[in-house]
C-alpha positions, 0 to 999 in steps of 0.5 A, a space after each residue: 134159889 134155882 132158875 125156873 126151867 119151866 119159865 125158860 121153856 115157856 119163854 123159848 116157846 114164845 120167842 120161837 112162835 114170835 120169830 116164826 111170823 104171823 103168816 106163812 110168808 113170815 114163817 118162811 122168811 124168818 126161819 129161812 134166815 135163822 136156819 141159813 145162819 145156823 147151817 152156814 155157821 155149823 158148816 164153817 165151824 166144821 170145816 175150820 175144826 177139820 182143817 185144824 185137826 189135819 193141820 196139826 197132825 201134819 205139823 206133828 209129822 213134818 215139824 212145821 211151825 207154819 202149819 201149826 200156826 195155820 191150824 190155830 188160825 183156822 180154830 180161831 176163825 171157827 170160834 168167831 163164827 160160833 160166837 156169832 151164831 150164839 150171839 145171833 140167837 141171844 139177841 133174838 131172846 132179848 128182842 134186839 135186831 139181828 142180821 147176817 152181819 151178826 154172824 161175824 160180830 166175833 171179829 171184834 173180839 178175835 183175840 179173846 175168842 182165840 184164847 177161849 177156843 184154845 183153853 176150851 178144847 184143852 180142858 175138853 181134851 183133858 176130860 176126854 183123855 182122863 175119861 178114856 183112860 178109865 176104860 181103856 187102860 184097865 182094858 189093855 192091862 187086864 185083857 188086851 184083845 177082849 171085847 168091851 163088856 156091858 158096863 164099859 159100854 154104858 160108861 162110854 155112853 154116859 161119858 159121851 153125854 157128859 162131854 157133850 154137856 160139858 162142851 155146851 156149858 163151855 159155850 156159855 162163854 160166848 154169851 159172857 164175852 158178849 155181855 162183859 167184853 172188858 173181862 179177861 179169859 180166865 174170868 170168863 171160865 170163872 163166871 161159867 162155873 159161877 153160873 152153873 153152880 147148883 144147876 146140875 138138875 136143870 142142865 140135865 133137863 135142858 140136855 134132855 129137851 135138846 135130845 128130844 128135839 134131835 130125836 124128833 128131827 131124826 124121825 122127820 128125816 131131818 126136816 124138823 131140824 129146820 125148826 129144831 136148830 133155832 129152837 135149841 139155840 133160843 133155849 140155850 140163850 134163854 137158859 143163860 139169861 135166866 142164870 144171869 137174872 138169878 145171879 143178879 138177884 142173889 147179889 142184891 
């Protein structure tokens, strides 16, 4: 039995409208908090990831173990913030209380989140290297210096979309860690695979909604992103909830 994407979108619309508030003041307050949490998390995650990349490049050049350790710490802190962002919106979909402190709730699972971050990006890196090898190795062997043709361009676009979807699917691990704090990190990845089994079409449709929201935000000179970011995060959380409900019914 596949999860009903129609019900997911309907629930997302309801959660979005309820969270706006029934007045202009309520709208500004609620969405100001939501957007503030989202942007703060995104900025901190971006800074953490940039710091991690440059630290590891510098560590490779200088051979400094200390710099490499600092890079892992920055990735860990970025993961804690990202965890808090996902759980913030998960709680909204479940009618639970949310505050700015939710953004830092990952500190209670920092060891597991750090391992999750490392494994997530290792897996992501493997996919990235294999995907790039498909295009660039033959390109280098057959005709180095020639322009990339139309088929290679299409492949690069489709592969980029695949990577974005794959990374978002891995981020379901934050929900799983929140709901099952007692399980190990490898079990988290196993449950991710179990959740998305048979959901290829729905995953693509959810990503299509994501792209439409981003396009609308772009067309409004990014003003629409004030609503777009919370809407997308609520959509992901509701989709996860529907997958969990579906799996529970199958076990009964």
